[in-house]
C-alpha positions in Angstrom: -54.2 41.6 -27.5 -50.7 41.6 -29.4 -50.1 45.4 -29.5 -51.9 46.3 -25.8 -49.6 43.5 -24.2 -46.8 45.1 -26.5 -47.3 48.5 -24.8 -47.8 47.1 -21.1 -44.5 45.4 -21.0 -42.9 48.5 -22.3 -44.1 50.3 -19.8 -43.2 48.3 -16.5 -39.5 47.2 -17.8 -38.4 51.1 -18.1 -38.5 52.9 -15.4 -36.5 56.5 -14.8 -35.4 58.3 -11.4 -35.2 61.9 -11.3 -31.2 63.2 -10.6 -30.4 66.1 -8.6 -30.5 69.6 -10.4 -31.4 72.8 -10.5 -33.5 74.6 -13.3 -33.3 78.3 -14.7 -36.0 80.1 -16.2 -33.3 81.6 -18.7 -34.1 78.9 -21.0 -37.7 78.7 -21.0 -39.0 79.4 -24.4 -42.2 80.9 -25.6 -42.9 78.9 -28.7 -46.5 81.1 -29.2 -45.0 84.4 -29.3 -44.7 87.0 -32.0 -40.8 86.4 -32.5 -39.7 82.7 -32.6 -36.6 82.0 -30.5 -34.0 79.9 -30.9 -31.7 77.8 -28.8 -28.2 75.9 -29.2 -28.1 72.8 -28.5 -25.5 70.5 -28.5 -24.9 66.6 -27.9 -22.2 65.8 -26.3 -20.6 61.9 -27.5 -21.5 59.2 -24.8 -19.4 58.5 -21.5 -18.9 55.8 -18.9 -20.7 56.2 -14.9 -18.0 54.9 -13.8 -14.4 55.1 -15.7 -12.7 56.8 -18.8 -13.8 54.0 -20.8 -16.5 53.5 -22.8 -18.1 49.9 -22.4 -21.0 50.2 -25.7 -19.6 52.6 -27.8 -22.3 51.4 -30.4 -24.9 51.7 -28.0 -23.8 55.5 -27.1 -23.4 56.3 -30.3 -27.2 55.2 -30.9 -28.4 57.0 -27.8 -26.7 59.9 -29.2 -27.8 60.0 -32.7 -31.8 58.9 -31.8 -31.3 62.1 -30.0 -30.0 64.2 -32.5 -33.1 62.9 -34.9 -35.8 63.6 -32.1 -34.7 67.2 -31.4 -34.2 67.9 -34.9 -38.1 68.5 -35.2 -38.1 71.0 -33.2 -37.2 74.1 -35.1 -36.7 76.5 -32.1 -33.4 74.3 -31.2 -30.1 75.0 -33.5 -27.6 71.7 -33.2 -24.3 73.1 -33.2 -21.7 70.8 -35.3 -18.7 69.1 -33.4 -16.4 70.9 -35.7 -17.5 74.2 -33.9 -16.9 73.2 -30.5 -13.4 74.8 -29.4 -11.5 72.4 -28.1 -13.2 69.4 -29.6 -16.8 68.1 -28.6 -15.7 65.3 -26.0 -16.9 65.8 -22.2 -14.2 64.8 -19.2 -17.7 63.1 -17.3 -21.6 63.6 -17.6 -21.7 65.3 -14.2 -21.5 69.0 -13.9 -18.5 69.5 -12.3 -16.9 67.3 -14.8 -17.6 69.7 -17.6 -15.8 72.7 -19.2 -18.8 75.1 -19.5 -16.1 77.4 -21.1 -15.4 75.7 -24.6 -19.1 75.2 -25.2 -20.0 79.1 -24.0 -17.0 80.0 -26.1 -19.0 78.0 -28.8 -22.2 79.6 -28.5 -24.0 76.6 -27.3 -26.9 77.3 -24.7 -28.0 73.9 -23.7 -25.6 71.1 -23.3 -27.0 66.7 -23.2 -24.9 64.5 -21.5 -25.1 60.6 -22.2 -23.6 58.6 -19.4 -24.1 54.7 -19.6 -22.7 52.0 -16.9 -20.7 49.1 -18.0 -23.5 46.0 -17.3 -21.6 43.4 -20.0 -25.3 42.3 -21.2 -28.5 44.1 -20.5 -28.4 47.7 -21.3 -28.7 48.8 -18.0 -28.3 52.1 -16.4 -28.3 55.6 -18.7 -28.1 59.0 -17.5 -29.3 61.6 -19.1 -28.8 65.2 -18.1 -29.5 68.6 -19.7 -27.2 71.5 -18.9 -27.8 75.5 -19.1 -24.5 76.5 -20.4 -24.2 80.2 -19.2 -25.4 79.3 -15.8 -23.6 75.9 -15.8 -26.8 74.9 -14.5 -28.5 71.2 -14.4 -31.7 72.2 -15.8 -33.0 67.8 -16.1 -31.5 64.9 -15.4 -33.1 61.5 -16.1 -31.2 57.6 -14.9 -32.9 55.3 -16.8 -33.0 51.6 -15.6 -32.9 49.6 -18.8 -34.0 45.9 -19.1 -34.3 45.8 -23.3 -32.4 47.7 -26.3 -36.0 47.7 -27.8 -36.7 50.2 -24.7 -34.0 52.8 -25.9 -36.1 54.0 -28.6 -39.2 54.9 -25.9 -36.1 56.6 -23.2 -35.2 58.9 -25.8 -38.5 59.5 -26.6 -39.9 60.2 -23.0 -36.3 62.7 -22.0 -37.5 64.4 -24.9 -41.0 64.9 -23.7 -39.6 65.9 -20.7 -37.3 68.8 -22.0 -39.3 69.9 -24.6 -41.8 70.9 -21.4 -39.2 72.3 -19.5 -38.5 74.7 -22.6 -41.7 75.2 -23.5 -44.7 74.2 -21.3 -45.9 71.1 -23.3 -44.2 68.2 -24.2 -47.1 66.2 -25.7 -45.4 66.5 -28.6 -43.2 63.2 -27.7 -46.3 61.9 -26.2 -48.9 61.7 -29.6 -49.0 58.7 -31.7 -50.4 59.6 -34.9 -53.4 57.9 -36.6 -53.4 57.5 -40.9 -54.5 55.8 -44.1 -51.8 54.4 -45.8 -52.9 52.4 -49.2 -51.1 49.6 -50.0 -52.5 47.3 -53.6 -56.1 47.5 -54.1 -56.8 47.8 -50.1 -56.5 50.8 -48.3 -55.9 50.8 -43.9 -55.5 52.5 -41.0 -51.8 52.3 -39.6 -49.8 54.3 -36.7 -46.5 56.2 -35.9 -44.9 58.7 -33.5 -44.9 62.0 -35.3 -41.0 61.3 -35.2 -41.6 58.6 -37.5 -41.0 55.7 -34.8 -43.2 52.7 -34.2 -44.6 52.0 -37.3 -47.6 49.7 -36.9 -50.4 48.6 -39.1 -53.8 48.7 -37.1 -56.3 47.2 -39.4 -56.4 44.1 -42.2 -59.4 44.7 -43.6 -61.0 44.3 -47.6 -61.9 47.3 -48.5 -61.2 51.3 -48.6 -60.8 52.6 -44.9 -61.0 56.6 -44.4 -60.5 59.9 -42.0 -59.2 57.8 -38.6 -59.9 59.5 -35.6 -58.4 59.1 -32.0 -60.8 58.9 -29.0 -59.9 61.0 -26.3 -58.1 58.6 -23.8 -56.1 57.1 -26.9 -58.3 53.8 -26.7 -60.4 53.4 -30.0 -60.0 54.7 -33.4 -62.9 55.7 -35.3 -62.8 55.3 -39.3 -65.0 55.2 -42.6 -65.2 51.4 -44.1 -66.1 51.2 -48.0 -66.8 48.1 -49.0 -69.3 46.4 -50.7 -71.0 49.2 -51.8 -71.8 50.9 -49.0 -70.5 52.7 -46.2 -69.9 51.6 -42.2 -68.3 53.3 -39.3 -65.8 50.9 -37.9 -64.3 51.1 -34.4 -60.7 49.7 -33.3 -60.0 48.9 -30.1 -56.8 49.0 -28.6 -57.1 46.8 -25.7 -58.3 43.7 -27.9 -56.5 44.4 -31.3 -60.1 44.3 -32.9 -62.6 46.2 -35.3 -66.1 46.2 -35.2 -68.1 47.9 -37.8 -71.9 49.5 -37.5 -74.0 50.5 -40.3 -75.7 53.7 -39.5 -79.3 55.5 -41.5 -78.5 57.0 -44.7 -75.7 56.0 -47.5 -73.0 57.5 -46.3 -70.4 58.0 -43.0 -67.7 61.0 -42.9 -65.2 61.3 -41.1 -66.2 60.9 -37.8 -64.8 62.3 -34.4 -65.0 62.0 -31.3 -65.5 65.4 -28.6 -63.5 65.5 -25.5 -65.9 63.7 -23.3 -65.9 60.6 -25.2 -68.8 61.3 -27.5 -68.8 60.7 -31.4 -70.1 62.8 -34.0 -69.8 61.9 -37.1 -71.3 63.4 -41.1 -74.5 60.8 -42.0 -77.2 61.4 -44.8 -80.2 59.9 -43.3 -82.0 63.0 -44.4 -80.8 62.9 -48.1 -78.2 65.2 -47.2 -75.1 65.0 -45.3 -75.6 66.4 -41.6 -74.0 66.4 -38.2 -75.3 64.2 -35.9 -74.2 63.0 -32.5 -74.0 59.2 -31.9 -74.8 57.1 -28.3 -72.7 55.0 -26.6 -74.0 52.0 -29.0 -72.9 54.3 -32.4 -76.2 54.6 -33.4 -77.8 57.7 -34.3 -78.7 60.2 -31.5 -79.4 63.4 -32.3 -78.6 66.6 -34.7 -75.6 69.0 -34.0 -75.9 70.8 -37.4 -78.4 70.6 -39.7 -78.4 72.3 -43.6 -80.1 71.8 -46.6 -76.3 72.2 -47.6 -73.3 69.9 -46.7 -72.5 69.7 -43.4 -69.0 67.6 -42.8 -66.2 67.3 -40.9 -66.5 68.1 -37.7 -63.3 69.0 -35.0 -63.6 69.7 -31.9 -61.4 72.2 -29.3 -60.2 70.8 -26.0 -62.9 72.3 -24.0 -65.6 71.2 -26.6 -67.4 74.6 -26.5 -66.1 74.4 -30.2 -66.8 72.5 -33.8 -65.2 73.7 -36.3 -66.4 72.3 -39.9 -67.1 72.2 -43.5 -70.6 73.2 -45.5 -71.9 74.3 -48.5 -74.4 76.4 -47.3 -72.8 79.7 -49.5 -72.6 78.0 -52.6 -69.1 76.4 -52.5 -67.5 74.6 -49.5 -66.5 77.5 -46.7 -65.1 76.5 -43.0 -67.4 77.5 -39.8 -67.2 77.1 -36.3 -70.4 76.4 -33.8 -70.2 78.0 -30.5 -72.6 75.5 -28.3 -72.4 77.8 -25.1 -73.9 80.7 -27.3 -75.3 78.4 -30.0 -74.3 80.6 -32.7 -71.9 80.2 -36.0 -69.4 81.6 -37.0 -67.6 81.9 -40.5 -64.1 81.4 -40.4 -63.2 81.6 -44.6 -64.2 84.4 -46.8 -61.7 83.3 -49.6 -61.2 81.0 -51.9 -63.8 78.9 -53.6 -63.2 75.9 -52.1 -62.3 75.6 -48.0 -62.1 72.0 -46.7 -60.4 69.7 -44.1 -60.7 71.6 -41.0 -59.2 71.5 -37.3 -59.6 73.4 -34.5 -56.5 74.0 -32.2 -57.4 72.6 -28.7 -57.3 76.1 -27.2 -60.4 77.2 -29.6 -58.9 79.7 -30.9 -57.0 78.7 -34.3 -58.8 76.9 -37.2 -56.5 75.1 -40.0 -57.8 74.2 -43.3 -56.9 73.0 -46.6 -57.7 75.8 -49.6 -57.8 74.9 -53.4 -55.5 77.5 -55.0 -54.7 78.4 -58.4 -51.2 76.6 -57.8 -53.0 73.3 -55.8 -54.3 73.1 -52.6 -52.5 74.5 -49.4 -52.9 74.5 -46.0 -54.1 77.9 -44.3 -54.5 79.3 -40.4 -57.7 81.2 -39.6 -57.3 83.5 -36.2 -60.9 83.5 -34.5 -60.2 85.8 -32.5 -58.6 88.8 -35.1 -60.3 87.2 -38.3 -56.7 87.0 -39.9 -55.8 84.4 -41.8 -52.1 83.2 -42.7 -50.7 80.4 -45.7 -48.1 77.8 -44.4 -48.1 75.6 -47.1 -46.7 76.6 -50.2 -46.4 72.9 -52.3 -45.2 71.8 -54.8 -47.9 69.6 -55.3 -51.5 69.6 -52.8 -51.1 69.7 -49.4 -54.3 68.5 -47.5 -55.2 67.2 -44.1 -54.3 69.3 -41.9 -54.3 68.0 -38.0 -53.4 70.2 -35.2 -51.5 68.7 -32.7 -52.5 68.6 -28.8 -50.4 71.7 -27.6 -51.4 73.6 -30.7 -48.1 74.5 -32.1 -47.3 71.6 -34.7 -49.6 70.6 -37.7 -49.6 66.9 -39.4 -50.7 67.4 -43.2 -50.8 65.2 -45.9 -48.5 66.2 -49.4 -48.0 64.9 -53.0 -45.2 67.3 -53.2 -43.1 64.2 -53.4 -45.1 62.7 -56.1 -47.3 60.4 -54.2 -49.1 61.2 -50.9 -46.8 61.3 -47.3 -46.9 63.1 -44.3 -45.3 66.2 -43.3 -45.2 68.0 -40.4 -44.9 72.1 -39.9 -46.1 74.3 -37.1 -49.1 76.8 -37.3 -46.3 79.3 -38.2 -45.5 78.0 -41.1 -41.5 76.5 -39.9 -40.4 74.4 -43.0 -42.1 71.4 -43.5 -40.8 67.6 -42.2 -41.6 64.4 -43.7 -42.6 61.9 -41.4 -41.3 58.2 -42.7 -44.5 55.9 -43.0 -42.8 53.1 -45.8 -44.6 52.4 -48.9 -47.7 53.2 -50.1 -49.8 56.5 -49.8 -49.9 58.3 -46.6 -53.2 60.4 -45.6 -55.8 61.8 -43.2 -53.3 62.1 -40.0 -54.9 62.9 -36.7 -53.4 63.0 -33.0 -53.7 60.8 -30.1 -52.5 60.2 -27.2 -49.5 57.5 -26.8 -50.3 54.6 -24.5 -46.7 54.4 -23.4 -47.0 56.9 -21.2 
């Protein structure tokens, strides 16, 4: 319950209003196009909304630093350094009429952000964040936030970043998402959550045993996982509203890789017939009917946003390979033809791409296959092992786990193979990231 109340309180206290401005089409970015565009961005030092003085310089610096850190995760944004701004990085005010756009234009800045703070002596009060298209000298996004507590600043920054990314690309879900993952400390392994930017780290489960393969429900209300304890497998379900975990026994000896379909139904690999097959569960988490039955092993279901396609791993060809089951035409499409060990499939929300891990002579690496043309592309290159790829809700980012630092940690890349960025998750091995909606939004 404490987790839900925290979210509810934060949502109620933080409000924002749009500021007047005109949007330009010129800065819209096609992140899925053949050549990824780059936008030069600069965040000006914070200013007072009332006069030339900045009443809380440390808070203005904190907000600016947080914006820089969050937007640095977007590979299509190139930060311009303050020393490269002709005439200095400062602005005379946060509004368009107070900005000398010429110096930013000459400094090759495409997108300028300003931060304005009021002079409330105790509470953070009002914070305004504005984004300007420099060449056209127009505000493309402006928000005023009324804060009751400084703890709301991180959420404010994420909300603005989500809207800015949505303006630029058409989708801001990267900042509206949260990752569940496995984290090992001592003999136990529990489920934790963190934002893709490495904020708001929380421990979800506190169980004696090993928890594996977390999966969010579509509404973000539940996390399903496999629990290993007392020499048996159980299905675990964590409920956000109650902050409680329930466990369920299912037929057979193994419970592998539970996954929610978009309609809320759960699929899981079980072995009631002596081999792992993929089954639907009913609303009471009891065995319903088979989705995929075969004499070989079938595991790791992953659904697109419509629920019409399910990627999975199977040993039906002698070695583990990736397949996609189309529920509409009842056909199974083979995805991988190379390698002897392909696992951990994740299908993109639009159903066109499948990311997976392949064992290579150099270790496990992440590949992305295009179902439309049959081509595949390697997007991670180690060192160590790269595993557990998971597509983000926008289909652009991929989270994965890697041992490149000596221990398994979470990393973020894109389906274009951009330079991986580590997601801070604290001490202990971190594996098996899965995306879900952040209920703060």
